[in-house]
SELO-107491 format. One record per residue (C-alpha): residue in three letters; chain; x, y, z. Coordinates in steps of 0.05 Angstrom, whole numbers. Each point is the difference from the previous one (the first is absolute). Layout:
{atom Ala, A, {X, Y, Z}}
...
END
This chain:
{atom Met, A, {405, 940, -890}}
{atom Thr, A, {-34, 49, 50}}
{atom Ala, A, {-10, -14, 68}}
{atom Gly, A, {-61, -29, 30}}
{atom Thr, A, {-6, -37, -68}}
{atom Ile, A, {-20, -73, 13}}
{atom Glu, A, {43, -55, -38}}
{atom Arg, A, {-43, -59, -18}}
{atom Pro, A, {58, -66, 22}}
{atom Thr, A, {6, -49, -39}}
{atom Phe, A, {28, -62, 25}}
{atom Thr, A, {42, -52, -16}}
{atom Gly, A, {18, -72, 15}}
{atom Thr, A, {-33, -63, -3}}
{atom Glu, A, {-78, -3, 3}}
{atom Ala, A, {1, -16, 78}}
{atom Gln, A, {52, 54, 16}}
{atom Gln, A, {-37, 52, -52}}
{atom Ala, A, {-60, -20, 59}}
{atom Leu, A, {36, 3, 56}}
{atom Ala, A, {40, 66, -15}}
{atom Glu, A, {-66, 31, -13}}
{atom Glu, A, {-44, -22, 54}}
{atom Ile, A, {60, 24, 44}}
{atom Tyr, A, {4, 69, -37}}
{atom Gln, A, {-84, 12, 14}}
{atom Leu, A, {15, -21, 69}}
{atom Met, A, {58, 57, 12}}
{atom Ala, A, {-37, 54, -41}}
{atom Ala, A, {-61, -8, 43}}
{atom Gln, A, {44, 15, 71}}
{atom Gly, A, {12, 58, -41}}
{atom Arg, A, {-54, 21, -28}}
{atom Leu, A, {-6, 66, 45}}
{atom Phe, A, {79, 23, -20}}
{atom Ala, A, {27, 38, -59}}
{atom Phe, A, {9, -45, -73}}
{atom Asp, A, {73, -3, 11}}
{atom Ala, A, {5, -14, 74}}
{atom Pro, A, {36, -52, 19}}
{atom Ile, A, {-33, -63, 18}}
{atom Arg, A, {42, -52, 43}}
{atom Gln, A, {-14, -68, 19}}
{atom Thr, A, {47, -54, 20}}
{atom Leu, A, {0, -70, -22}}
{atom Gln, A, {-7, -32, 74}}
{atom Asn, A, {-63, 43, -7}}
{atom Leu, A, {-23, -18, -59}}
{atom Ala, A, {19, -81, 0}}
{atom Asp, A, {-39, -5, 71}}
{atom Phe, A, {-55, 27, -30}}
{atom Tyr, A, {-2, -46, -57}}
{atom Ala, A, {9, -54, 36}}
{atom Arg, A, {-53, 4, 47}}
{atom Gln, A, {-48, 16, -58}}
{atom Arg, A, {27, -51, -39}}
{atom Gln, A, {10, -59, 56}}
{atom Met, A, {80, -11, -34}}
{atom Asp, A, {60, 3, 37}}
{atom Pro, A, {25, 79, 14}}
{atom Ala, A, {76, -21, -29}}
{atom Glu, A, {-40, -31, -64}}
{atom Ala, A, {-44, 64, -1}}
{atom Ala, A, {65, 51, 5}}
{atom Arg, A, {47, -35, -58}}
{atom Leu, A, {-71, 5, -51}}
{atom Ile, A, {-12, 64, 20}}
{atom Asp, A, {79, 24, -7}}
{atom Glu, A, {2, -21, -57}}
{atom Ala, A, {-66, 23, -35}}
{atom Leu, A, {29, 73, 27}}
{atom Arg, A, {65, -13, -27}}
{atom Ala, A, {-32, -20, -64}}
{atom Asn, A, {-40, 74, -2}}
{atom Asp, A, {58, 44, 28}}
{atom His, A, {-19, 54, -43}}
{atom Ile, A, {-61, 6, 48}}
{atom Phe, A, {29, -22, 64}}
{atom Met, A, {64, 19, 31}}
{atom Arg, A, {39, -42, 40}}
{atom Gln, A, {42, 19, 59}}
{atom Glu, A, {34, -30, 58}}
{atom Thr, A, {-2, 39, 70}}
{atom Asn, A, {33, -33, 58}}
{atom Gly, A, {-12, -75, -34}}
{atom Asp, A, {-73, 10, -12}}
{atom Val, A, {-19, 4, -69}}
{atom Val, A, {-43, 53, -22}}
{atom Phe, A, {-45, 17, -65}}
{atom Val, A, {-11, 74, -18}}
{atom Thr, A, {-65, 28, -60}}
{atom Ser, A, {-42, 58, 5}}
{atom Arg, A, {-66, 7, -32}}
{atom Arg, A, {31, 22, -70}}
{atom Gly, A, {21, -71, -11}}
{atom Arg, A, {71, 11, 17}}
{atom Tyr, A, {38, 39, 55}}
{atom Val, A, {53, 49, -35}}
{atom Pro, A, {34, 33, 56}}
{atom Pro, A, {4, 74, 1}}
{atom Gln, A, {64, 40, -32}}
{atom Val, A, {17, 61, 44}}
{atom Asp, A, {27, 50, -47}}
{atom Thr, A, {45, 38, 56}}
{atom Val, A, {52, 38, -60}}
{atom His, A, {-51, 64, -1}}
{atom Thr, A, {-38, -5, 67}}
{atom Phe, A, {-43, 55, 32}}
{atom Lys, A, {50, 9, 67}}
{atom Gln, A, {59, 2, -51}}
{atom Arg, A, {-42, 58, -39}}
{atom Leu, A, {-5, 29, 68}}
{atom Tyr, A, {69, -18, 31}}
{atom Glu, A, {41, 20, -61}}
{atom Pro, A, {-31, 52, -33}}
{atom Glu, A, {41, 67, -25}}
{atom Asn, A, {-18, 39, 60}}
{atom Pro, A, {-20, -56, 48}}
{atom Leu, A, {-60, 10, 63}}
{atom Pro, A, {29, 2, 74}}
{atom Val, A, {7, -65, 28}}
{atom Asp, A, {-49, 15, 52}}
{atom Asp, A, {-60, 16, -50}}
{atom Ile, A, {6, -70, -40}}
{atom Ser, A, {-30, -33, 53}}
{atom Val, A, {-56, 30, -6}}
{atom Val, A, {-8, 0, -79}}
{atom Val, A, {27, -77, -2}}
{atom Thr, A, {3, -62, 41}}
{atom Thr, A, {62, -40, -14}}
{atom Thr, A, {-47, -65, 18}}
{atom Arg, A, {-31, -55, -56}}
{atom Pro, A, {-64, -9, 21}}
{atom Ala, A, {-6, -85, 1}}
{atom Leu, A, {-36, -37, -58}}
{atom Thr, A, {-62, -42, 9}}
{atom Thr, A, {19, -74, 4}}
{atom Val, A, {-43, -59, 11}}
{atom Glu, A, {29, -38, 53}}
{atom Pro, A, {2, -90, -4}}
{atom Val, A, {-65, -6, 57}}
{atom Phe, A, {-31, -65, 13}}
{atom Ile, A, {-43, -23, -65}}
{atom Ser, A, {-80, -22, 25}}
{atom Glu, A, {-56, -5, -39}}
{atom Tyr, A, {-18, 77, 8}}
{atom Trp, A, {55, 6, -48}}
{atom Gln, A, {-30, -58, -51}}
{atom Gln, A, {-69, 29, 1}}
{atom Gln, A, {23, 77, -18}}
{atom Ala, A, {49, -42, -52}}
{atom Gly, A, {-73, -36, -21}}
{atom Leu, A, {42, -67, 5}}
{atom Ile, A, {-53, -23, 39}}
{atom Pro, A, {-79, 18, 17}}
{atom Val, A, {-24, 32, 49}}
{atom Val, A, {-64, -31, 23}}
{atom Val, A, {-36, 26, 64}}
{atom Glu, A, {-68, -22, 21}}
{atom Ser, A, {-31, 65, 38}}
{atom Thr, A, {-65, 5, 41}}
{atom Val, A, {-10, 61, -21}}
{atom Glu, A, {-51, 6, -57}}
{atom Thr, A, {19, 63, -45}}
{atom Pro, A, {-48, 10, -47}}
{atom Val, A, {21, 19, -70}}
{atom Glu, A, {-24, 55, -37}}
{atom Pro, A, {1, -1, -69}}
{atom Val, A, {39, 48, -39}}
{atom Ala, A, {-20, 47, -64}}
{atom Ala, A, {33, -17, -56}}
{atom Ala, A, {43, 65, -21}}
{atom Pro, A, {-22, 27, -65}}
{atom Glu, A, {36, 4, -58}}
{atom Val, A, {43, 57, -12}}
{atom Val, A, {12, 22, -67}}
{atom Glu, A, {26, 74, 21}}
{atom Pro, A, {85, 6, -1}}
{atom Val, A, {26, -38, 51}}
{atom Ser, A, {6, 36, 72}}
{atom His, A, {50, -9, 47}}
{atom Ser, A, {-29, -58, 45}}
{atom Val, A, {-8, -39, -61}}
{atom Leu, A, {73, 8, -18}}
{atom Leu, A, {15, -19, 69}}
{atom Glu, A, {-37, -64, -3}}
{atom Glu, A, {32, -21, -61}}
{atom Glu, A, {76, 10, 27}}
{atom Arg, A, {-33, -43, 70}}
{atom Gln, A, {-14, -58, -56}}
{atom Glu, A, {55, 2, -42}}
{atom Glu, A, {44, -1, 70}}
{atom Arg, A, {-43, -67, 20}}
{atom Gln, A, {12, -22, -73}}
{atom Ile, A, {73, 9, 1}}
{atom Ala, A, {9, -29, 81}}
{atom Ser, A, {-44, -57, -17}}
{atom Pro, A, {25, -65, -32}}
{atom Ala, A, {-29, -14, -71}}
{atom Glu, A, {-38, -56, 21}}
{atom Pro, A, {-40, 0, 70}}
{atom Ile, A, {22, -52, 50}}
{atom Pro, A, {-48, -58, 26}}
{atom Leu, A, {-21, 8, 72}}
{atom Asn, A, {19, -66, 37}}
{atom Thr, A, {-64, -25, 20}}
{atom Val, A, {39, -56, 43}}
{atom Ile, A, {20, 17, 66}}
{atom Met, A, {45, -36, 48}}
{atom Leu, A, {-8, 7, 77}}
{atom Pro, A, {59, -14, 47}}
{atom Asn, A, {-10, -71, 12}}
{atom Gly, A, {9, -17, -70}}
{atom Leu, A, {-77, -4, -15}}
{atom Gln, A, {-13, 25, -75}}
{atom Ile, A, {-65, 27, -11}}
{atom Asp, A, {-33, 18, -67}}
{atom Leu, A, {-47, 57, 8}}
{atom Arg, A, {-35, 0, -58}}
{atom Arg, A, {-43, -62, 21}}
{atom Pro, A, {-76, 18, 27}}
{atom Val, A, {4, 40, 62}}
{atom Asp, A, {-44, -41, 42}}
{atom Glu, A, {40, -67, -18}}
{atom Leu, A, {67, 45, 26}}
{atom Met, A, {-37, 19, 66}}
{atom Ala, A, {-28, -63, 11}}
{atom Gln, A, {73, -36, -9}}
{atom His, A, {57, 62, 18}}
{atom Gly, A, {-48, 39, 30}}
{atom His, A, {40, 11, 65}}
{atom Ala, A, {61, -2, -21}}
{atom Leu, A, {-19, 59, -62}}
{atom Met, A, {-28, 37, 61}}
{atom Ser, A, {70, -9, 42}}
{atom His, A, {42, 19, -64}}
{atom Leu, A, {-41, 64, -9}}
{atom Arg, A, {-4, 18, 69}}
{atom Ala, A, {78, -4, 6}}
{atom Ala, A, {2, 37, -68}}
{atom Ile, A, {-39, 57, 28}}
{atom Glu, A, {30, 7, 68}}
{atom Asn, A, {76, -1, -42}}
{atom Asp, A, {-19, 52, -35}}
{atom Pro, A, {53, 60, 12}}
{atom Leu, A, {-54, 57, -14}}
{atom Arg, A, {-59, -33, 41}}
{atom Arg, A, {-49, 20, -62}}
{atom Leu, A, {-50, -54, 31}}
{atom Val, A, {-10, -13, 76}}
{atom Leu, A, {-25, -64, 33}}
{atom Phe, A, {-46, -10, 54}}
{atom Gly, A, {-34, -76, 10}}
{atom Asn, A, {-11, -21, -74}}
{atom Gln, A, {-16, 68, -27}}
{atom Ala, A, {42, 52, -32}}
{atom Phe, A, {-6, 70, -16}}
{atom Pro, A, {38, 54, -41}}
{atom Glu, A, {40, 31, 60}}
{atom Ala, A, {-11, 63, -37}}
{atom Ala, A, {-78, 4, 10}}
{atom Leu, A, {-5, -6, 75}}
{atom Val, A, {-11, 52, 45}}
{atom Ser, A, {42, 18, 61}}
{atom Phe, A, {-26, -9, 75}}
{atom Gly, A, {40, 59, 46}}
{atom Lys, A, {12, -5, 65}}
{atom Asn, A, {-69, 28, 33}}
{atom Asp, A, {-31, -50, -42}}
{atom Leu, A, {37, -58, 27}}
{atom Arg, A, {-9, 21, 71}}
{atom Arg, A, {-68, 17, -11}}
{atom Ile, A, {-10, -90, -30}}
{atom Ser, A, {47, -12, 66}}
{atom Asp, A, {-52, 44, 53}}
{atom Tyr, A, {-64, -34, -41}}
{atom Ile, A, {29, -74, 6}}
{atom Lys, A, {16, 16, 84}}
{atom Glu, A, {-72, 30, -1}}
{atom Val, A, {-33, -59, -23}}
{atom Gly, A, {43, -51, 42}}
{atom Glu, A, {16, -48, -63}}
{atom Pro, A, {20, -7, -65}}
{atom Leu, A, {-35, 30, -57}}
{atom Leu, A, {-12, -19, -69}}
{atom Asp, A, {34, 43, -50}}
{atom Thr, A, {-79, 21, -28}}
{atom Gln, A, {-22, 28, 64}}
{atom Ile, A, {60, 39, 18}}
{atom Ile, A, {-13, 30, -84}}
{atom Ala, A, {-76, 15, 19}}
{atom Asp, A, {9, 22, 71}}
{atom Ile, A, {58, 49, -2}}
{atom Phe, A, {8, 18, -78}}
{atom Tyr, A, {-71, -6, -17}}
{atom His, A, {10, -30, -74}}
{atom Asn, A, {-57, -43, -19}}
{atom Pro, A, {10, -59, -50}}
{atom Arg, A, {-37, 22, -54}}
{atom Gln, A, {59, 52, -14}}
{atom Ser, A, {42, -8, -62}}
{atom Asp, A, {58, -1, 36}}
{atom Tyr, A, {-13, -45, 62}}
{atom Glu, A, {39, -62, -15}}
{atom Val, A, {66, 41, -7}}
{atom Phe, A, {-19, 40, 64}}
{atom Arg, A, {-14, -65, 33}}
{atom Phe, A, {69, -38, -25}}
{atom Ala, A, {39, 71, 18}}
{atom Leu, A, {-24, -4, 70}}
{atom Asn, A, {20, -68, 9}}
{atom Tyr, A, {69, -4, -34}}
{atom Arg, A, {17, 69, 43}}
{atom Leu, A, {-20, -31, 66}}
{atom Ser, A, {42, -58, -14}}
{atom Arg, A, {57, 42, -10}}
{atom Glu, A, {-7, 33, 71}}
{atom Lys, A, {32, -38, 61}}
{atom Asp, A, {-61, 22, 50}}
{atom Phe, A, {-49, -38, -40}}
{atom Glu, A, {-9, -74, -10}}
{atom Phe, A, {-39, -31, -54}}
{atom Val, A, {-45, -55, 34}}
{atom Gly, A, {-44, -14, -49}}
{atom Ile, A, {-19, -52, -56}}
{atom Glu, A, {-16, -8, -72}}
{atom Gly, A, {-65, 37, -9}}
{atom Ala, A, {8, 28, 76}}
{atom Arg, A, {56, 49, 4}}
{atom Leu, A, {6, 14, 71}}
{atom Trp, A, {51, 53, 37}}
{atom Ser, A, {21, 6, 74}}
{atom Val, A, {42, 47, 34}}
{atom Arg, A, {42, -7, 68}}
{atom Asn, A, {-36, -7, 69}}
{atom Leu, A, {-64, -32, -28}}
{atom Pro, A, {-26, -48, 57}}
{atom Ala, A, {32, -66, -9}}
{atom Ile, A, {-44, -58, -33}}
{atom Gly, A, {-5, -61, 38}}
{atom Thr, A, {42, -21, 66}}
{atom Lys, A, {53, 26, 33}}
{atom Arg, A, {27, -57, 31}}
{atom Val, A, {36, -30, -58}}
{atom Lys, A, {50, 47, -35}}
{atom Ala, A, {3, -4, -82}}
{atom Ser, A, {78, -22, 5}}
{atom Glu, A, {-17, -64, 51}}
{atom Met, A, {-62, -22, -46}}
{atom Gly, A, {42, -4, -59}}
{atom Gln, A, {46, -42, 30}}
{atom Ile, A, {-51, -36, 28}}
{atom Ala, A, {-37, -21, -62}}
{atom Gly, A, {67, 1, -41}}
{atom Tyr, A, {-15, -78, -5}}
{atom Ile, A, {-51, 17, -64}}
{atom Glu, A, {48, 26, -35}}
{atom Glu, A, {54, -51, 17}}
{atom Gly, A, {-43, -42, -36}}
{atom Phe, A, {-40, -49, 63}}
{atom Asp, A, {-77, 22, -25}}
{atom Asp, A, {-47, -42, -12}}
{atom Ser, A, {-66, 44, -7}}
{atom Leu, A, {-17, -23, -73}}
{atom Ala, A, {-1, -84, 24}}
{atom Glu, A, {-74, 11, -8}}
{atom Gln, A, {-15, 55, -43}}
{atom Ser, A, {43, 26, -60}}
{atom Ala, A, {21, 73, -14}}
{atom Glu, A, {-39, -7, -67}}
{atom Ser, A, {-70, -15, 38}}
{atom Ile, A, {13, 51, 53}}
{atom Arg, A, {5, 58, -54}}
{atom Thr, A, {-57, -35, -37}}
{atom Ser, A, {-40, -8, 63}}
{atom Gly, A, {9, 72, 30}}
{atom Gln, A, {14, -47, 71}}
{atom Val, A, {39, -41, 39}}
{atom Ser, A, {-24, -38, 72}}
{atom His, A, {52, 0, 62}}
{atom Ile, A, {2, -30, 66}}
{atom Leu, A, {21, 55, 51}}
{atom Thr, A, {55, -15, 42}}
{atom Phe, A, {15, 29, 70}}
{atom Phe, A, {51, 46, -13}}
{atom Glu, A, {-44, 24, -57}}
{atom Trp, A, {-59, 11, 39}}
{atom Glu, A, {44, 28, 61}}
{atom Tyr, A, {32, 53, -37}}
{atom Gly, A, {-44, 11, -61}}
{atom Ile, A, {47, -23, -47}}
{atom Leu, A, {5, -43, -57}}
{atom Pro, A, {59, -17, -37}}
{atom Leu, A, {6, 12, -72}}
{atom Thr, A, {-2, -75, -32}}
{atom Arg, A, {-1, -14, -75}}
{atom Ala, A, {-77, -11, 9}}
{atom Leu, A, {-19, 68, 33}}
{atom Ala, A, {54, 40, -49}}
{atom Ala, A, {-38, -37, -53}}
{atom Leu, A, {-66, 37, 19}}
{atom Leu, A, {36, 64, 31}}
{atom Pro, A, {25, 54, -52}}
{atom Gln, A, {68, 10, -14}}
{atom Pro, A, {43, 61, -1}}
{atom Leu, A, {-6, 61, -54}}
{atom Leu, A, {68, 25, 16}}
{atom Ala, A, {70, -35, -3}}
{atom Asp, A, {16, 23, 72}}
{atom Gln, A, {-66, -3, 28}}
{atom Arg, A, {0, -23, 72}}
{atom Ser, A, {-73, -5, 20}}
{atom Ala, A, {-72, 10, -25}}
{atom Val, A, {-61, 17, 44}}
{atom Leu, A, {-57, -41, -10}}
{atom Arg, A, {-72, -9, 32}}
{atom Phe, A, {-26, -56, 29}}
{atom Glu, A, {-77, -11, 18}}
{atom Leu, A, {-42, -43, 32}}
{atom Pro, A, {-64, -3, -34}}
{atom Gln, A, {-32, -44, 52}}
{atom His, A, {2, 61, 45}}
{atom Tyr, A, {9, 56, -38}}
{atom Val, A, {63, 15, 22}}
{atom Ser, A, {72, 20, -28}}
{atom Thr, A, {75, 18, 11}}
{atom Leu, A, {50, 22, -26}}
{atom Val, A, {59, -52, -13}}
{atom Glu, A, {73, 13, -28}}
{atom Leu, A, {34, -46, -44}}
{atom Arg, A, {77, -13, 2}}
{atom Tyr, A, {32, -19, -63}}
{atom Pro, A, {49, -51, 1}}
{atom Thr, A, {76, 32, 1}}
{atom Gly, A, {63, -49, -12}}
{atom Asn, A, {-7, -61, 50}}
{atom Arg, A, {-45, 31, 39}}
{atom Gly, A, {-76, -15, -12}}
{atom Gly, A, {-63, 34, 3}}
{atom Trp, A, {-60, 12, 37}}
{atom Leu, A, {-73, 27, 21}}
{atom Gln, A, {-6, 44, 63}}
{atom Gly, A, {-59, 32, 24}}
{atom Leu, A, {-47, -50, 8}}
{atom Asp, A, {-1, -18, 78}}
{atom Thr, A, {-58, 37, 14}}
{atom Leu, A, {-48, -38, -56}}
{atom Phe, A, {28, -58, 31}}
{atom His, A, {-6, 10, 78}}
{atom Asp, A, {-70, 18, -8}}
{atom Tyr, A, {-28, -49, -44}}
{atom Leu, A, {39, -67, -7}}
{atom Val, A, {53, -45, 29}}
{atom Pro, A, {63, -32, -6}}
{atom Gly, A, {-30, -59, -41}}
{atom Ala, A, {-35, 37, -41}}
{atom Leu, A, {-24, -20, -77}}
{atom Ile, A, {0, 69, -31}}
{atom Thr, A, {6, 19, -86}}
{atom Leu, A, {27, 63, -23}}
{atom Met, A, {-31, 22, -64}}
{atom Arg, A, {9, 63, -41}}
{atom Thr, A, {-62, 52, -12}}
{atom Asp, A, {-16, 49, -67}}
{atom Asp, A, {49, 41, 42}}
{atom Pro, A, {67, 3, -15}}
{atom Arg, A, {36, 8, 69}}
{atom Thr, A, {-58, -32, 39}}
{atom Phe, A, {-1, -61, 18}}
{atom Ala, A, {-59, -54, 43}}
{atom Ile, A, {13, -53, 47}}
{atom Thr, A, {-58, -42, 16}}
{atom Tyr, A, {-5, -70, 43}}
{atom Glu, A, {-61, -47, 15}}
{atom Glu, A, {-51, 11, 55}}
{atom Gln, A, {-13, -54, 52}}
{atom Glu, A, {-35, -4, 68}}
{atom Glu, A, {33, 49, 51}}
{atom Thr, A, {53, -52, 46}}
{atom Gln, A, {36, 15, 64}}
{atom Asp, A, {72, -25, 5}}
{atom Arg, A, {60, 4, 39}}
{atom Leu, A, {56, 35, -57}}
{atom Leu, A, {69, 24, 8}}
{atom Val, A, {16, 63, 10}}
{atom Leu, A, {55, 50, 14}}
{atom Asp, A, {-8, 39, 67}}
{atom Glu, A, {43, 63, -9}}
{atom Thr, A, {-32, 35, 52}}
{atom Lys, A, {58, -17, 49}}
{atom Lys, A, {70, 17, 0}}
{atom Thr, A, {21, -61, -32}}
{atom Pro, A, {-42, -30, -52}}
{atom Lys, A, {-21, -71, 4}}
{atom Phe, A, {-54, -45, -36}}
{atom Thr, A, {-57, -24, 37}}
{atom Phe, A, {-72, -27, -13}}
{atom Ala, A, {-69, 37, -3}}
{atom Asn, A, {-70, -11, -8}}
{atom Met, A, {-15, 37, -66}}
{atom Ser, A, {-63, -14, -45}}
{atom Tyr, A, {-6, -5, -76}}
{atom Ala, A, {-45, -10, -61}}
{atom Cys, A, {47, -25, -52}}
{atom Val, A, {11, -74, -34}}
{atom Val, A, {70, -9, 16}}
{atom Asp, A, {52, -55, -11}}
{atom Thr, A, {-1, -50, 70}}
{atom Asp, A, {73, -13, -11}}
{atom Met, A, {19, 68, -10}}
{atom Leu, A, {-40, 33, 61}}
{atom Val, A, {50, 17, 60}}
{atom Asn, A, {-48, -27, 59}}
{atom Gln, A, {11, -31, 67}}
{atom Gln, A, {-18, -64, -8}}
{atom Gln, A, {52, -11, -61}}
{atom Tyr, A, {54, 40, 11}}
{atom Gly, A, {3, 18, 76}}
{atom Arg, A, {70, 0, 8}}
{atom Leu, A, {7, 55, -42}}
{atom Arg, A, {-17, 45, 64}}
{atom Asn, A, {81, -9, 15}}
{atom Leu, A, {24, 25, -64}}
{atom Lys, A, {48, 59, 6}}
{atom Ala, A, {-24, 68, -40}}
{atom Phe, A, {73, 8, -33}}
{atom Pro, A, {12, 71, -25}}
{atom Met, A, {-8, 6, -67}}
{atom Asn, A, {72, 7, -24}}
{atom Glu, A, {10, -70, 36}}
{atom Arg, A, {-59, -36, -36}}
{atom Arg, A, {26, 16, -63}}
{atom Lys, A, {53, -61, 16}}
{atom Ala, A, {-46, -50, -19}}
{atom Asp, A, {41, -65, 19}}
{atom Leu, A, {8, 34, 69}}
{atom Met, A, {-81, 2, 5}}
{atom Leu, A, {-12, -65, -25}}
{atom Glu, A, {47, -27, 59}}
{atom His, A, {-39, 35, 43}}
{atom Val, A, {-62, -16, -19}}
{atom Phe, A, {21, -83, -7}}
{atom Glu, A, {13, 5, 80}}
{atom Ile, A, {-66, 36, 12}}
{atom Ile, A, {-50, -42, -34}}
{atom Gly, A, {47, -75, -11}}
{atom Ala, A, {-18, -47, 40}}
{atom Pro, A, {70, -22, 43}}
{atom Val, A, {21, -71, -21}}
{atom Gly, A, {79, 3, 28}}
{atom Thr, A, {28, 5, 64}}
{atom Arg, A, {17, 62, 45}}
{atom Ala, A, {71, -18, -14}}
{atom Glu, A, {-15, -16, -75}}
{atom Pro, A, {-57, 49, -17}}
{atom Lys, A, {-43, -16, -60}}
{atom Tyr, A, {-71, 24, -30}}
{atom Ala, A, {-42, -18, -52}}
{atom Ala, A, {-62, 38, -34}}
{atom Ala, A, {-44, -10, -62}}
{atom Phe, A, {9, 43, -63}}
{atom Glu, A, {-58, 36, 2}}
{atom Thr, A, {7, 13, 74}}
{atom Leu, A, {66, 37, -15}}
{atom Phe, A, {-32, 29, -51}}
{atom Val, A, {-53, 31, 44}}
{atom Ala, A, {44, 18, 47}}
{atom Leu, A, {50, 28, -37}}
{atom Asn, A, {-38, 48, -37}}
{atom Val, A, {-22, 34, 69}}
{atom Leu, A, {79, 27, 6}}
{atom Arg, A, {9, 22, -68}}
{atom Pro, A, {-36, -24, -75}}
{atom Ala, A, {33, -62, -26}}
{atom Ser, A, {-36, -33, -58}}
{atom Arg, A, {4, -93, -1}}
{atom Glu, A, {46, 4, -57}}
{atom Tyr, A, {57, 45, 47}}
{atom Leu, A, {-22, -43, 61}}
{atom Thr, A, {24, -58, -37}}
{atom His, A, {61, 32, -22}}
{atom Leu, A, {14, 19, 71}}
{atom Leu, A, {-1, -74, 19}}
{atom Thr, A, {36, -31, -51}}
{atom Glu, A, {51, 51, 4}}
{atom Gly, A, {11, 2, 77}}
{atom Asp, A, {47, -48, 34}}
{atom Asp, A, {-36, -1, 63}}
{atom Phe, A, {-70, -29, -33}}
{atom Thr, A, {-5, -66, -21}}
{atom Pro, A, {-67, -40, -36}}
{atom Asp, A, {-37, -52, 41}}
{atom Glu, A, {9, -71, -47}}
{atom Ser, A, {-61, -29, 47}}
{atom Arg, A, {-51, 66, -14}}
{atom Pro, A, {2, 31, -56}}
{atom Gly, A, {-14, 76, 3}}
{atom Trp, A, {35, 0, 60}}
{atom Trp, A, {63, 33, 20}}
{atom Phe, A, {58, -11, 56}}
{atom Tyr, A, {40, 56, 28}}
{atom Thr, A, {66, -10, 41}}
{atom Pro, A, {23, 56, 35}}
{atom Pro, A, {82, 17, -4}}
{atom Pro, A, {30, -2, 66}}
{atom Ser, A, {0, 65, 32}}
{atom Leu, A, {60, 36, 28}}
{atom Glu, A, {-6, -39, 76}}
{atom Gln, A, {-7, -66, -20}}
{atom Glu, A, {63, 13, -48}}
{atom Glu, A, {38, 21, 55}}
{atom Asp, A, {-19, -59, 49}}
{atom Glu, A, {18, -45, -52}}
{atom Asp, A, {62, 26, -8}}
{atom Gln, A, {7, 5, 82}}
{atom Asp, A, {-18, -82, -7}}
{atom Asp, A, {50, -5, -54}}
{atom Glu, A, {62, 25, 49}}
{atom Asp, A, {-25, -29, 66}}
{atom Phe, A, {0, -69, -35}}
{atom Asp, A, {69, 16, -37}}
{atom Asp, A, {29, 17, 78}}
{atom Glu, A, {-29, -62, 28}}
{atom Glu, A, {41, -39, -59}}
END
């Protein structure tokens, strides 16, 4: 047999052992497909067992036993070796591995060293080398789905957003002349494929198993599959693309394109994009960047590929931040003007809104998430904290209305909110929740202060533009009242009441005016890092707005639940469910059995009181 001739392997053993050995051979042959036919291909029993145990959901020890038995039954194909306690199987693309036999009886070196008239030793180093080149070998590597695809064991199904037209190929004319060299090569290739492939085609397994054990039959209609398992299939496909070692496809959002088809952007292009965003002073859409900088037209055939390439390349740059959503891909850079108030830091607001992520959210009590998504609007009553700082906590009701993040690591999105009744709009930043920190909307302070008051009934709704939302309210005759405000003109901020006029319909119980909540002027304007401590804020609110029902030595306060809710939302946002949790879990709060909805607060003894009590106890002991 000449070197390079392919032997068609014949598998032995039971039917199951033959099938398993044949599958392993194809897998190992795919790993060495770029090497010589007689190059050794090595794979450890541990790698094979781990792969088949994971693929077939079985015990790794049992998989190792079955593989070892199958390959031992085919030892004419697989050479079994034990190295440092590891079992290694060796084969080649020839169908078996034959270690090379080196004839050292009459070597070229001997003929040069031992002739009748030998050359000088210095000349031999120029003529021949005494080192032997290493043989090409395929070492054991981790078995991934890539090698399965190369071996044809699993189908490759990739849905791309690029539609490439397939032109018909004209049929080649029949050749009746003497066979040419190209025809001979093609016949050799066909013969090689026939020898390398098994006699019977391997049926493709149409059932896939997800990591959670769910089995899905891909022969079912696409609409039915996507309706039942759409999210799981997309997650599985995304994971397969991201784990591809060759990175043949790349992802941005829900789109996938071949990486080789994407254009590159140099440092000069990136600098032009960054300078343009800074010049405009706000995040820009990808379509605007393409039109104003690269003069690309949507009617061009490569527009979508170019647009995807721009978004993908910018997502890989640390100087750019994606702040867009599905349907509106915006990009921001560093040192842009901040959106919203600077009086509340992001870290502090995330902790303050953490009660939403803890499950104390009752925003869907009157309107379900499904109805919000269907109608595209949600109603809300402004609290004092929301009105003062232009911040809305991202409750489940708002989350059902607002867009979800497009990227997995996306921190925020920039939206536009407009007040159509006054033809004004403003940029708003949507901060998504992370971990145990809640999300929120910020940047609405100007709209709230100019046209609304605490307690206003507002409606937030979608528009035709995916990144634009509207805020509307019901108008009434202009009314004047003394409302609570935060005076920050002095060195120490303080709460006070001021004359204000408004023309919006309000919830009178939530309207923080002097007539109902006059005691709130005595609230302390705590720093934001202290306002995250909800239990301490509730105790302070109780002492300010509660009615004293105890004595000077043993103080005690009583307050209605709704009054506490309004007052607590002056210092920090809190839902009614969260307030109930604070009252029931607090050691110093007790319900008033005689008046439903009322609560008592008994402050713990201060340090001075405890010292006085200890001194009284010592005096009493001395007298005894």
